[in-house]
N, C-alpha and C positions, 0 to 999 in steps of 0.2 A: 288728859284731853282738855280739862278746864283751862289749864295753863296755856295750852296750844291755842285755845279759842281766844284767850285774853291777849296773847302776843303772836298773832298769825305771821307777821313779817319775820320775827325772829325765828320762829319754827321753820318757815320756808327757807330761810338762809341756812339754818343748820342742815336741813335735808339736802339742799343744793350743794353744800360743802361736802357732805358725805358722798354724794353721787360723783362729784368732781374728783374726790380722792380715789374712789374706786376706778374711775376712768384713767386717772393718772397711773395708778398701780398697773392696770392692764396694759397701758401704753409702754410703761417701763419694761414689763415682762416681754412684750412683743419685740421691742427694740433689742432687748438682751438676747432673745432667741435668734433674731435676724443677724445680729452682730456675731454670734457664735457660728452660725452657718457660713457667713462670709469669711470668717477666720479659717474655717475648715477648708473651704474652697480655695482660699488664698494659699494655704499650706500645700494643698494638692497641686496647684499650679506651679508653686515654687519647686516641688519635687519633680514635676514633669519637665520644667525648664532645666533642672540640674541633670536629669537623665538625657535630655536632648543635647545638652552641652557636652556630654560624654560620647555622643555618637560620632562615628567616623564614616564618611566625611560629615562635617557639621552642617546642619540644615540652613544654609544661607541662600540668598537669592541666586548667587552665582552657581552654587551647587545644584539648585533646582533647575536652572536653565540648562546646565550640562546634562542632567538626568533626562530632561525633555528631548534634548538632541540625541542622546543614546537610545531613547525609546523610539524616536523616529527612524534612526538607523536600523534598529532591530526589526521594526515593521517593514522597512524596505527590503531587508535581507530575507525575511519570511516570504514576502511577496515574490521576490526573485526565485526562492526555492520552490514556491508553489508553481511558478511559471515553468521551471525546469521539470517538475514532476508531472506536468501536463503533456510532456513529450514534444516531439517535433517531427517534421517531415510528413509524407502522405498518410502514414498510419495514424498519427495524432490528429491530422486535419480531418480524416475520415471519422474518427471517433468523436470529434467536436461537432461536426456538421451533420452527422447521420440523423435521419428522421426516424424516430421510434414508430414501429407499426401501430396502427390505431386499433386493430381488432385481431382476434386469434387467427382468423384466416390469413390476414396479411403476415402475421408472424410465422405461420407455417410455411407459406411460400417463400418468405425471406430465408428461412433455414434450408428449405429444399434447394433454392438457388445456390446458396453457399456450398452445400454438399456437392452439387453437380459441378460447379466451377472448380472446386478444390480437387475433385477427382480428375478433372481434365488437366489441371496443372500438374498433378502427380504423374499422369501419363506422359506429358511433355517432358518432365524431368526424369522419366524412366525410374520412378520410385513405386515400388509395389505397395498397395494399401491392403492390409490384411482385413478379413471380415470383422475382427473385433474393433477396428478403427474406421470402418466403412462410413459411419455417420459422424465421425470426428468429435465424439463426446456428446452428441445431441440425439442419440438413438431413441430416447423416450419420446421424442417429438416426431417420430417417423410417420405417424398417422394423423396427428392433430397438433395444433399449436399449444403453447403454454397457457395457463390460466390468465385471466385478464390482469390480475394484480402482479403477475410474474412476467408480463410481456417485456417491460423495460429492463429488469435485471438480466433476463435471458438474452435479450438483444445486445446489451453491453458485453456480456460474456462471449457472445458470438463474434463481436468485433475484435475482442482481444484474442480469442482462439484463432481467428483468421490470420492475424498478424503472426502469431506463434507458429502456426502450421506452414504458412507461406515462407517464413524464415527458415524453417527446417527443410522444406522441399528445395529451396535454393541451395542448401548445403549438400544435396544429392546423397542421402543415405541409401542403404540397400532396400529397406522396407520400413513402413510405418506400422508399428505393431498395435499400439493402443493410445487412446487419448481419454483422459478423465479430468473432471473438474469438480470443484466444490458446488454444492447445491446453490442455486440462485435464491437469494433472500430479499424480501422487501425491507423497507426502512424499519417498519415496526418489528419484523422478525429479527433483524439485526440488533435492535435495541433489546429485545427480549433475550437474545443469545448473550449479549454483553452483560446484562443483569444476572443471568444464570451463571456465567463464568466468574463474575465478581463475588457472587454468593458462595460459589464452590471454593474460590480462593480463600475467602474468610473462614469457611468451615473446614478447610484442609482437604477437601475432596479432590481427587485427580481431575485435571481439566479435560483430559481426553475422554473420561467417562461422561462428562456433561455434553461434550461436543457430539458424541455418538460415533458409530462406525458405519460407513457406507455399505450397502449390500454388495456382496461379492458378485462380480461380473456385470455390474451396472455402469452407468456413465459417471458415477460419483465416487469420490474418495474423501475421507476425513483427514485433514491435516492436524497434527498435534499443535494445539494453541501455544505450547511452551516454546516452540521453535519458530512461531510465526512473528512477522513484523507488525501484526495488528495491535493497536493501542486504542481501547474503547474511548470514543469521544474525540479522538485526534486523527488516527490513521486507520483506515479500513483496507482490507486486502481481499483478493480473490485468487485462489490457488488453482493451478493446472498441473497435471502430471502427464508427460508424453514419453512413450517408450518406442524406441526404434532400433534397428540393427544396421550396422555398417562399420566402417573403419574410423579410426581416431580422427582422421581429417574432417569427416562429416561433423563429429561432435565439436571440434575446434571451430569450424566455420559457423556452426549454429550459435555457439556461445559468443563468438566475436560479433555476430549480428545483434544479439541481444544486448551486448555491452555498448553498442552505439546509442542506446537509450532513446530510440525513437518513441517507445512507450516506456513508462516507468515500471519496468519488470525486473525483479530481483531473482536470481537463481539461488534457491534455498538448498538444493541437494542434487547430487549427480551420482547415480549408482551405475557401476560397470561390472558386467559379468560375461563370461564366454557365451556366445550365441549357440543355441542348440541346432541340431541338423535341420529341423523344420524352419527355424528362424533364418538360417543361412541360405536355404534353398529359395532364394528370391531371384527376380529377374535382374540380370547383370547388365550394366551399360555396354554399349557396343565395343568400346575400346578394351574393357576388361574381358569380354567374351573372346575377342581376337587374341588377347594375350594368353588366355587360358588354353586356347587351341594350340598356340605355339609353344606351350610349356614342354620342355624336353623330358625324355624318359629317364635320363640319368645325369648326375652332375658332371660326368666327364664330357657329355655332349655339350653341356653349357659352356664348359671351359674351352673346348675346341672351337665352338662357334664364336666365342668372344675373341679367341686368338685369330681366327680367320678374318673377322671384321677388322681387327687391329692391323693386320697385314695389308688388307685391301684398302684401307683408308688413305694412305699416301698416294696410291696410284690414281685415285679419282677424288679430287678435293671437293667437287660439287656434289658428290653423292652423299646422301644422309645415312649415317651408320645405323644399323639395325640394333635396337635395344634388346639385349638378351633378357629372357624371363628370369626372375630371381629363383634361387635354389629353394628358399622357404617362402611360401605364399604369405601375403599380408593377412593377419587374422581378422575375422569378423566378430565383433562384440555386440552385446545388447546393452543399450544405454537407456536409463530411466532418469529423466530430468524433471525436477519439481521446481516450479517458478511461482512467484506471487506478483500479481498486478497491484500496484500501490495507488490508493486514493486518499487524498487529504480531506478530512471532514471538518477541520478547525477553520472557521472564518477568520480572516485577517481584519482586525479593527484598525484600519489605516485611515486616519482622518486627513482630509485634504488640507486642513489648517496646520498640520504638524510641521515643525521646521525640518528642513532638508539637511542631510549630512554635511553639505557644503557650508552651512551656517554655524558649524561647531566652533566654539571659541577656542582660541589658543591659550594654553595654560603653561 
């Protein structure tokens, strides 16, 4: 200390030199650490560049532009498919523009009006409506409307059921035996169902055990999710099951009408079995009743009648030949048709700034 007091300037210079040396050492260490980090990042980027260079196609600006055009084309294709799945014609227009009832009372009267008009249409088409199908799948609402949160899904189901039943009545079956549908679910209930099905699939639990079984004799039935077109988050469906009796021509006309795709309805299953005596004993159309009365008692009578008609035909060309009744009457079968109404729930992220397919470059 005595020496430091005698030479203060020299001591201060030594102290300052020591501090500067420490600062220099710290600066050298910091630069070395930063340089090492930069070297690691540079090596990582070089590795990434080598990996990108091996990609097919290579990530060039031309390829990026082509990918954007392909993306725009895909978006337009999805939009076109969504438009197709909305249906066309009066049924689709009615489904798009129909006003949802605001209260339970309005929903009840909407269902009651639907039931009365459909019964009247069945009488005009000479189709018998059995007691099990008298409410056309909405018997639980015979005395009151649906709960407030279920008004909209029930109303949508009613519109789809109206299209299906009217299409069937136009096919002129012998009798409408039964109409069932899946329970109407709100958006929240559908999400909970999808979560339960996903958890069941992950746990290996049968999906039909999660979906549950509809009560016997009710308006409802449970469709096996394994055969459904439903895809959680993308496609939602509502299933209907219609049973009727008649001849094959009625089934063919009904399926042809559904194939016109006025509404996005997919036929999932068709069951055919011989109709019982009770299912066959329905009101016959006038022309079938007349043909039944003219049915001969023996095949020989049929043959002689046909021969007489054949001989009389050349004598009077303007006269219309009488059609002989067939030896074997056309069978009456019971048909059970299960259909699904398709709804897309995936929104299309179609940007108006996306390039159009016409702008695709030629390669």
